[in-house]
TIZAMI-893077 format. One record per residue: residue number from 1; residue in one letter; x, y, z of N, C-alpha, C, CB in turn. Coordinates in nm, 3 decimals. Glycine has a CB too. Example, Ala and Ser with C-alpha at 12.3 -4.5 7.8 and 13.67 -1.06 7.14 Angstrom:
BEGIN
   pos   code       n.x       n.y       n.z      ca.x      ca.y      ca.z       c.x       c.y       c.z      cb.x      cb.y      cb.z
     1      a     1.319    -0.569     0.780     1.230    -0.450     0.780     1.320    -0.330     0.780     1.131    -0.447     0.905
     2      s     1.285    -0.225     0.708     1.367    -0.106     0.714     1.290     0.003     0.787     1.408    -0.060     0.572
END
This chain:
BEGIN
   pos   code       n.x       n.y       n.z      ca.x      ca.y      ca.z       c.x       c.y       c.z      cb.x      cb.y      cb.z
     1      m    -7.062    -8.162    13.279    -6.928    -8.118    13.243    -6.874    -8.023    13.349    -6.928    -8.049    13.104
     2      k    -6.754    -8.046    13.395    -6.688    -7.963    13.494    -6.638    -7.837    13.426    -6.572    -8.038    13.564
     3      i    -6.670    -7.721    13.486    -6.627    -7.593    13.430    -6.515    -7.538    13.517    -6.747    -7.493    13.422
     4      q    -6.418    -7.474    13.454    -6.305    -7.420    13.528    -6.345    -7.299    13.611    -6.193    -7.382    13.431
     5      e    -6.267    -7.278    13.718    -6.292    -7.166    13.810    -6.294    -7.033    13.737    -6.187    -7.164    13.920
     6      s    -6.203    -7.010    13.643    -6.199    -6.882    13.571    -6.326    -6.862    13.489    -6.075    -6.875    13.479
     7      a    -6.378    -6.971    13.431    -6.502    -6.962    13.355    -6.618    -6.927    13.447    -6.530    -7.093    13.280
     8      e    -6.619    -6.986    13.568    -6.722    -6.952    13.666    -6.717    -6.803    13.699    -6.704    -7.036    13.794
     9      n    -6.596    -6.751    13.715    -6.581    -6.608    13.746    -6.635    -6.520    13.633    -6.432    -6.574    13.772
    10      y    -6.608    -6.559    13.510    -6.661    -6.484    13.396    -6.814    -6.489    13.394    -6.604    -6.539    13.263
    11      l    -6.869    -6.608    13.417    -7.015    -6.622    13.416    -7.079    -6.538    13.527    -7.055    -6.769    13.432
    12      e    -7.020    -6.541    13.645    -7.074    -6.460    13.755    -7.063    -6.311    13.723    -7.000    -6.492    13.887
    13      t    -6.954    -6.271    13.664    -6.936    -6.130    13.627    -7.040    -6.087    13.526    -6.795    -6.107    13.571
    14      i    -7.069    -6.173    13.430    -7.173    -6.142    13.330    -7.307    -6.123    13.401    -7.184    -6.255    13.222
    15      l    -7.339    -6.212    13.493    -7.465    -6.203    13.568    -7.473    -6.071    13.645    -7.478    -6.322    13.665
    16      v    -7.369    -6.039    13.717    -7.368    -5.916    13.798    -7.377    -5.792    13.711    -7.241    -5.911    13.885
    17      l    -7.300    -5.788    13.603    -7.303    -5.672    13.513    -7.439    -5.657    13.447    -7.194    -5.683    13.406
    18      k    -7.502    -5.769    13.412    -7.636    -5.764    13.352    -7.736    -5.704    13.450    -7.681    -5.906    13.309
    19      k    -7.728    -5.745    13.578    -7.817    -5.691    13.681    -7.790    -5.541    13.702    -7.798    -5.768    13.815
    20      k    -7.663    -5.505    13.697    -7.623    -5.367    13.725    -7.649    -5.273    13.607    -7.476    -5.363    13.762
    21      n    -7.615    -5.317    13.486    -7.618    -5.228    13.369    -7.728    -5.259    13.268    -7.487    -5.233    13.299
    22      g    -7.786    -5.376    13.279    -7.889    -5.415    13.182    -7.834    -5.484    13.059    -7.966    -5.296    13.139
    23      v    -7.711    -5.453    13.021    -7.645    -5.516    12.906    -7.499    -5.543    12.942    -7.654    -5.425    12.778
    24      v    -7.439    -5.638    12.870    -7.300    -5.675    12.896    -7.227    -5.689    12.764    -7.291    -5.807    12.979
    25      r    -7.108    -5.626    12.757    -7.017    -5.643    12.644    -6.881    -5.687    12.696    -7.005    -5.511    12.561
    26      s    -6.798    -5.735    12.609    -6.665    -5.783    12.650    -6.586    -5.674    12.721    -6.587    -5.832    12.528
    27      i    -6.594    -5.552    12.674    -6.520    -5.442    12.736    -6.564    -5.420    12.880    -6.538    -5.313    12.655
    28      d    -6.693    -5.440    12.906    -6.744    -5.426    13.044    -6.682    -5.531    13.134    -6.898    -5.438    13.046
    29      i    -6.671    -5.652    13.084    -6.611    -5.762    13.161    -6.463    -5.734    13.187    -6.629    -5.897    13.087
    30      a    -6.392    -5.691    13.083    -6.249    -5.659    13.096    -6.229    -5.551    13.202    -6.190    -5.613    12.961
    31      n    -6.309    -5.447    13.196    -6.296    -5.337    13.294    -6.329    -5.385    13.435    -6.388    -5.220    13.255
    32      d    -6.434    -5.465    13.449    -6.476    -5.510    13.581    -6.373    -5.604    13.644    -6.611    -5.579    13.573
    33      l    -6.320    -5.695    13.567    -6.225    -5.793    13.619    -6.080    -5.745    13.617    -6.235    -5.920    13.541
    34      g    -6.056    -5.636    13.546    -5.919    -5.585    13.536    -5.829    -5.676    13.454    -5.861    -5.568    13.674
    35      v    -5.885    -5.733    13.349    -5.807    -5.820    13.260    -5.805    -5.759    13.120    -5.866    -5.965    13.257
    36      s    -5.721    -5.812    13.034    -5.709    -5.756    12.899    -5.828    -5.797    12.812    -5.578    -5.802    12.834
    37      k    -5.854    -5.717    12.712    -5.962    -5.749    12.618    -5.936    -5.880    12.544    -5.980    -5.636    12.516
    38      p    -5.809    -5.909    12.503    -5.784    -6.038    12.439    -5.815    -6.158    12.530    -5.640    -6.045    12.394
    39      s    -5.788    -6.144    12.661    -5.820    -6.252    12.755    -5.970    -6.276    12.761    -5.766    -6.219    12.896
    40      v    -6.046    -6.168    12.763    -6.192    -6.179    12.766    -6.241    -6.242    12.636    -6.258    -6.041    12.788
    41      s    -6.181    -6.202    12.524    -6.221    -6.255    12.395    -6.204    -6.407    12.389    -6.139    -6.189    12.283
    42      v    -6.093    -6.456    12.438    -6.068    -6.601    12.441    -6.169    -6.670    12.533    -5.922    -6.632    12.488
    43      a    -6.192    -6.611    12.650    -6.287    -6.670    12.744    -6.428    -6.674    12.686    -6.286    -6.591    12.876
    44      m    -6.468    -6.566    12.619    -6.603    -6.562    12.561    -6.617    -6.665    12.450    -6.634    -6.421    12.507
    45      k    -6.511    -6.685    12.372    -6.515    -6.787    12.267    -6.535    -6.925    12.328    -6.385    -6.784    12.183
    46      n    -6.461    -6.953    12.436    -6.475    -7.083    12.503    -6.614    -7.100    12.565    -6.368    -7.099    12.612
    47      l    -6.668    -6.994    12.623    -6.801    -7.002    12.683    -6.909    -7.016    12.576    -6.828    -6.877    12.768
    48      r    -6.889    -6.952    12.461    -6.983    -6.970    12.348    -6.978    -7.114    12.298    -6.949    -6.872    12.231
    49      n    -6.857    -7.166    12.280    -6.840    -7.304    12.232    -6.901    -7.406    12.330    -6.692    -7.335    12.211
    50      g    -6.897    -7.374    12.459    -6.955    -7.462    12.560    -7.104    -7.440    12.579    -6.884    -7.444    12.691
    51      e    -7.159    -7.346    12.503    -7.301    -7.312    12.509    -7.345    -7.258    12.646    -7.384    -7.434    12.473
    52      y    -7.256    -7.178    12.706    -7.287    -7.111    12.832    -7.339    -6.969    12.807    -7.163    -7.107    12.923
    53      i    -7.296    -6.910    12.696    -7.337    -6.775    12.660    -7.366    -6.767    12.510    -7.229    -6.672    12.699
    54      e    -7.429    -6.657    12.471    -7.437    -6.624    12.329    -7.403    -6.477    12.316    -7.579    -6.656    12.269
    55      m    -7.354    -6.441    12.199    -7.316    -6.304    12.172    -7.382    -6.262    12.041    -7.161    -6.287    12.165
    56      d    -7.451    -6.148    12.044    -7.518    -6.103    11.921    -7.420    -6.026    11.832    -7.641    -6.016    11.955
    57      k    -7.470    -5.979    11.718    -7.386    -5.910    11.620    -7.325    -5.782    11.674    -7.466    -5.879    11.496
    58      e    -7.394    -5.718    11.768    -7.344    -5.594    11.828    -7.247    -5.619    11.943    -7.460    -5.509    11.876
    59      g    -7.226    -5.745    11.977    -7.131    -5.781    12.082    -7.192    -5.791    12.222    -7.021    -5.681    12.085
    60      y    -7.324    -5.785    12.231    -7.389    -5.799    12.362    -7.395    -5.945    12.401    -7.531    -5.737    12.361
    61      i    -7.363    -5.972    12.527    -7.350    -6.108    12.577    -7.472    -6.143    12.662    -7.221    -6.124    12.660
    62      t    -7.524    -6.263    12.640    -7.638    -6.313    12.716    -7.604    -6.450    12.771    -7.767    -6.319    12.627
    63      l    -7.638    -6.472    12.898    -7.619    -6.605    12.957    -7.727    -6.699    12.904    -7.624    -6.597    13.112
    64      l    -7.687    -6.817    12.862    -7.782    -6.922    12.827    -7.819    -6.995    12.957    -7.722    -7.021    12.719
    65      d    -7.918    -7.079    12.953    -7.968    -7.145    13.075    -7.856    -7.212    13.153    -8.074    -7.248    13.040
    66      k    -7.773    -7.286    13.085    -7.663    -7.359    13.149    -7.566    -7.262    13.218    -7.588    -7.446    13.046
    67      g    -7.533    -7.153    13.151    -7.443    -7.053    13.207    -7.506    -6.975    13.321    -7.399    -6.957    13.099
    68      r    -7.636    -6.944    13.307    -7.707    -6.870    13.412    -7.715    -6.952    13.541    -7.850    -6.833    13.364
    69      e    -7.739    -7.081    13.525    -7.748    -7.169    13.642    -7.617    -7.168    13.722    -7.783    -7.313    13.599
    70      i    -7.507    -7.180    13.652    -7.376    -7.178    13.718    -7.350    -7.042    13.780    -7.264    -7.214    13.619
    71      a    -7.376    -6.936    13.705    -7.352    -6.799    13.753    -7.432    -6.771    13.880    -7.386    -6.697    13.645
    72      e    -7.557    -6.813    13.883    -7.642    -6.788    13.999    -7.594    -6.864    14.121    -7.787    -6.825    13.969
    73      k    -7.546    -6.987    14.102    -7.492    -7.065    14.215    -7.367    -6.998    14.272    -7.459    -7.208    14.170
    74      i    -7.279    -6.954    14.184    -7.157    -6.888    14.229    -7.191    -6.758    14.300    -7.062    -6.861    14.111
    75      y    -7.281    -6.681    14.242    -7.323    -6.553    14.301    -7.387    -6.575    14.438    -7.422    -6.480    14.207
    76      e    -7.470    -6.678    14.449    -7.535    -6.708    14.576    -7.433    -6.745    14.683    -7.637    -6.821    14.560
    77      r    -7.335    -6.826    14.647    -7.229    -6.862    14.743    -7.155    -6.738    14.790    -7.130    -6.961    14.681
    78      h    -7.114    -6.654    14.696    -7.040    -6.533    14.731    -7.124    -6.441    14.819    -6.996    -6.459    14.605
    79      t    -7.251    -6.426    14.785    -7.340    -6.340    14.863    -7.358    -6.395    15.004    -7.476    -6.326    14.792
    80      f    -7.379    -6.526    15.014    -7.396    -6.590    15.145    -7.274    -6.565    15.233    -7.419    -6.741    15.128
    81      l    -7.156    -6.594    15.181    -7.034    -6.578    15.261    -7.007    -6.431    15.292    -6.914    -6.640    15.188
    82      t    -7.033    -6.343    15.197    -7.014    -6.199    15.221    -7.106    -6.153    15.333    -7.041    -6.117    15.092
    83      d    -7.232    -6.190    15.326    -7.329    -6.152    15.430    -7.288    -6.205    15.566    -7.468    -6.202    15.395
    84      w    -7.244    -6.331    15.568    -7.203    -6.390    15.695    -7.081    -6.319    15.753    -7.174    -6.540    15.677
    85      l    -6.981    -6.296    15.671    -6.861    -6.227    15.720    -6.894    -6.086    15.768    -6.755    -6.222    15.609
    86      t    -6.980    -6.018    15.696    -7.022    -5.883    15.738    -7.096    -5.889    15.871    -7.111    -5.818    15.630
    87      s    -7.178    -5.992    15.889    -7.256    -6.004    16.013    -7.169    -6.025    16.136    -7.355    -6.117    16.002
    88      i    -7.047    -6.077    16.117    -6.958    -6.096    16.232    -6.855    -5.984    16.243    -6.887    -6.231    16.221
    89      g    -6.879    -5.875    16.167    -6.800    -5.755    16.185    -6.690    -5.728    16.083    -6.739    -5.761    16.315
    90      v    -6.680    -5.810    15.981    -6.577    -5.786    15.879    -6.624    -5.671    15.789    -6.550    -5.916    15.795
    91      d    -6.532    -5.583    15.754    -6.563    -5.472    15.663    -6.624    -5.529    15.534    -6.434    -5.388    15.632
    92      p    -6.732    -5.468    15.484    -6.801    -5.521    15.366    -6.711    -5.543    15.244    -6.911    -5.430    15.328
    93      t    -6.618    -5.453    15.219    -6.528    -5.468    15.104    -6.437    -5.589    15.124    -6.444    -5.340    15.082
    94      v    -6.381    -5.600    15.242    -6.294    -5.713    15.275    -6.375    -5.843    15.272    -6.226    -5.693    15.413
    95      a    -6.498    -5.838    15.325    -6.584    -5.956    15.327    -6.610    -6.007    15.185    -6.717    -5.924    15.397
    96      a    -6.637    -5.916    15.093    -6.663    -5.956    14.954    -6.540    -6.023    14.892    -6.706    -5.835    14.870
    97      e    -6.424    -5.964    14.918    -6.300    -6.022    14.863    -6.270    -6.158    14.924    -6.181    -5.927    14.887
    98      d    -6.286    -6.167    15.057    -6.259    -6.294    15.125    -6.359    -6.402    15.085    -6.263    -6.274    15.277
    99      a    -6.484    -6.363    15.065    -6.587    -6.459    15.023    -6.551    -6.518    14.888    -6.726    -6.392    15.018
   100      c    -6.505    -6.434    14.799    -6.468    -6.480    14.665    -6.352    -6.580    14.675    -6.428    -6.360    14.575
   101      r    -6.250    -6.545    14.752    -6.135    -6.635    14.768    -6.176    -6.765    14.838    -6.023    -6.567    14.848
   102      s    -6.263    -6.754    14.939    -6.306    -6.873    15.014    -6.384    -6.968    14.924    -6.391    -6.833    15.134
   103      c    -6.474    -6.913    14.843    -6.552    -6.998    14.751    -6.459    -7.070    14.654    -6.656    -6.915    14.674
   104      d    -6.359    -6.998    14.607    -6.264    -7.059    14.513    -6.188    -7.172    14.580    -6.167    -6.954    14.459
   105      r    -6.145    -7.152    14.706    -6.069    -7.255    14.777    -6.156    -7.374    14.815    -6.006    -7.197    14.902
   106      l    -6.280    -7.346    14.856    -6.369    -7.454    14.898    -6.421    -7.536    14.780    -6.486    -7.398    14.975
   107      g    -6.415    -7.479    14.662    -6.458    -7.551    14.544    -6.606    -7.587    14.544    -6.378    -7.675    14.531
   108      g    -6.685    -7.517    14.622    -6.830    -7.536    14.618    -6.884    -7.646    14.707    -6.869    -7.564    14.481
   109      r    -6.800    -7.713    14.784    -6.850    -7.823    14.866    -6.941    -7.773    14.977    -6.733    -7.902    14.926
   110      l    -6.893    -7.691    15.066    -6.973    -7.641    15.178    -7.073    -7.535    15.135    -6.882    -7.585    15.285
   111      p    -7.037    -7.439    15.052    -7.131    -7.331    15.023    -7.266    -7.376    14.967    -7.070    -7.238    14.929
   112      h    -7.271    -7.481    14.887    -7.400    -7.526    14.834    -7.494    -7.562    14.948    -7.382    -7.646    14.739
   113      r    -7.443    -7.643    15.041    -7.527    -7.685    15.155    -7.560    -7.564    15.241    -7.456    -7.793    15.239
   114      a    -7.464    -7.477    15.264    -7.489    -7.360    15.347    -7.592    -7.269    15.283    -7.359    -7.282    15.371
   115      c    -7.584    -7.250    15.153    -7.682    -7.166    15.084    -7.821    -7.229    15.089    -7.640    -7.144    14.938
   116      d    -7.829    -7.361    15.076    -7.959    -7.427    15.086    -8.018    -7.407    15.225    -7.946    -7.577    15.055
   117      q    -7.934    -7.420    15.328    -7.982    -7.401    15.465    -8.025    -7.256    15.487    -7.873    -7.441    15.567
   118      r    -7.952    -7.162    15.432    -7.989    -7.021    15.447    -8.124    -6.995    15.380    -7.881    -6.929    15.388
   119      r    -8.143    -7.051    15.262    -8.268    -7.033    15.189    -8.385    -7.091    15.269    -8.260    -7.099    15.048
   120      d    -8.365    -7.211    15.327    -8.468    -7.273    15.409    -8.496    -7.189    15.533    -8.427    -7.415    15.450
   121      f    -8.390    -7.135    15.596    -8.409    -7.052    15.714    -8.488    -6.927    15.680    -8.274    -7.014    15.776
   122      h    -8.456    -6.864    15.567    -8.528    -6.742    15.529    -8.675    -6.770    15.499    -8.462    -6.678    15.408
   123      r    -8.705    -6.888    15.444    -8.846    -6.925    15.423    -8.916    -6.936    15.559    -8.857    -7.058    15.344
   124      y    -8.849    -7.002    15.656    -8.904    -7.018    15.789    -8.921    -6.881    15.855    -8.814    -7.110    15.875
   125      e    -8.818    -6.797    15.842    -8.821    -6.662    15.900    -8.938    -6.582    15.842    -8.688    -6.589    15.874
   126      k    -8.964    -6.594    15.713    -9.075    -6.524    15.648    -9.208    -6.576    15.703    -9.069    -6.542    15.495
   127      d    -9.220    -6.707    15.723    -9.342    -6.763    15.782    -9.367    -6.706    15.921    -9.333    -6.917    15.789
   128      i    -9.262    -6.695    16.001    -9.275    -6.639    16.136    -9.319    -6.493    16.128    -9.141    -6.651    16.214
   129      e    -9.256    -6.415    16.040    -9.294    -6.274    16.024    -9.441    -6.261    15.985    -9.205    -6.205    15.919
   130      d    -9.486    -6.347    15.892    -9.627    -6.345    15.850    -9.719    -6.377    15.967    -9.650    -6.444    15.734
   131      e    -9.679    -6.475    16.047    -9.760    -6.516    16.162    -9.768    -6.403    16.265    -9.702    -6.643    16.227
   132      i    -9.658    -6.335    16.289    -9.657    -6.223    16.383    -9.747    -6.111    16.332    -9.512    -6.169    16.405
   133      e    -9.736    -6.079    16.205    -9.820    -5.975    16.147    -9.968    -6.010    16.160    -9.784    -5.952    15.999
   134      l   -10.002    -6.134    16.134   -10.141    -6.180    16.145   -10.190    -6.168    16.290   -10.154    -6.325    16.096
   135      t   -10.104    -6.208    16.385   -10.139    -6.200    16.527   -10.160    -6.056    16.570   -10.031    -6.265    16.612
   136      v   -10.071    -5.967    16.530   -10.085    -5.825    16.564   -10.213    -5.769    16.504    -9.963    -5.745    16.515
   137      n   -10.243    -5.803    16.381   -10.367    -5.756    16.318   -10.490    -5.806    16.393   -10.373    -5.803    16.172
   138      h   -10.486    -5.930    16.439   -10.598    -5.985    16.517   -10.612    -5.908    16.649   -10.577    -6.135    16.545
   139      c   -10.499    -5.877    16.712   -10.503    -5.801    16.837   -10.563    -5.663    16.815   -10.362    -5.789    16.896
   140      m   -10.522    -5.597    16.708   -10.574    -5.464    16.680   -10.725    -5.470    16.657   -10.504    -5.403    16.557
   141      l   -10.770    -5.570    16.586   -10.914    -5.586    16.561   -10.987    -5.616    16.692   -10.938    -5.699    16.460
   142      f   -10.930    -5.703    16.774   -10.990    -5.741    16.901   -10.998    -5.620    16.994   -10.911    -5.855    16.968
   143      e   -10.887    -5.541    17.002   -10.885    -5.424    17.089   -10.978    -5.315    17.039   -10.744    -5.370    17.100
   144      s   -11.003    -5.310    16.909   -11.095    -5.209    16.857   -11.238    -5.234    16.907   -11.092    -5.209    16.703
   145      k   -11.263    -5.352    16.962   -11.395    -5.385    17.017   -11.393    -5.376    17.169   -11.438    -5.527    16.972
   146      n   -11.304    -5.287    17.220   -11.295    -5.258    17.364   -11.254    -5.379    17.448   -11.427    -5.207    17.414
   147      s   -11.171    -5.462    17.398   -11.116    -5.575    17.472   -10.965    -5.556    17.479   -11.154    -5.712    17.406
   148      q   -10.899    -5.639    17.559   -10.755    -5.628    17.574   -10.687    -5.749    17.510   -10.716    -5.617    17.723
   149      c   -10.573    -5.725    17.450   -10.497    -5.831    17.382   -10.352    -5.819    17.424   -10.512    -5.822    17.226
   150      d   -10.296    -5.924    17.478   -10.154    -5.926    17.514   -10.087    -6.039    17.437   -10.134    -5.944    17.669
   151      i    -9.966    -6.011    17.392    -9.891    -6.113    17.320    -9.775    -6.154    17.407    -9.842    -6.062    17.181
   152      a    -9.770    -6.280    17.443    -9.658    -6.337    17.517    -9.591    -6.437    17.424    -9.704    -6.406    17.651
   153      p    -9.465    -6.472    17.450    -9.397    -6.568    17.362    -9.479    -6.695    17.343    -9.259    -6.603    17.418
   154      g    -9.525    -6.717    17.221    -9.597    -6.838    17.187    -9.743    -6.839    17.229    -9.530    -6.953    17.247
   155      v    -9.792    -6.728    17.290    -9.929    -6.726    17.340    -9.995    -6.593    17.307    -9.932    -6.750    17.492
   156      l   -10.117    -6.598    17.267   -10.199    -6.479    17.242   -10.307    -6.476    17.348   -10.261    -6.479    17.097
   157      l   -10.305    -6.375    17.434   -10.400    -6.367    17.545   -10.507    -6.265    17.512   -10.330    -6.329    17.676
   158      l   -10.631    -6.310    17.506   -10.745    -6.223    17.479   -10.831    -6.215    17.604   -10.828    -6.274    17.358
   159      s   -10.871    -6.095    17.641   -10.959    -6.083    17.758   -11.064    -5.976    17.736   -10.878    -6.050    17.883
END
C-alpha cells in the first residue's frame, strides 16, 4: 500500500521523538512539526487505521512493524542526504532542511539506492579499519621482539 508523504513525515517524527524522548504523545508531534493538535489527531487516527501505529490509553504512541519500517527508511534517506550536504560544506541546519525537501521531491527513487551503497561502503570501510588495527597490532608485537616493522600501502614489511 502506498503511503502519503505527510504520513511518512508523521512516522519519521514519531521515530525521532521516540529516540530523543523515550516516549511520544500527540502533543509532542504537534510541537515538533508546528501543526495543530486536531491535525495530529486526524493523522494518528489514519495511521492507527492503517496499522502503522498504536496508541495506548494514556495517549502514548508506538510504531508498529509496518510503520517503523517506513519511518526508518525515511530517516535513513534524510540522514544520508544531510550528511552528504554537510560534507560538501552546507550549514548543518540548512542541510537538514534541504535533505527533507529533496527526499520529498525525489519520492524515494534515488535515496534508497544511495543509502544501500552508503551502507555497503561503511561495511567495507569497517573491514579496512579492522585490518589496519590488526596489522598495527602485529607490528607492535613484532617490534616488541626487537625487530623492525614498516607499513607501506598494501604491504607489511618485517625485518
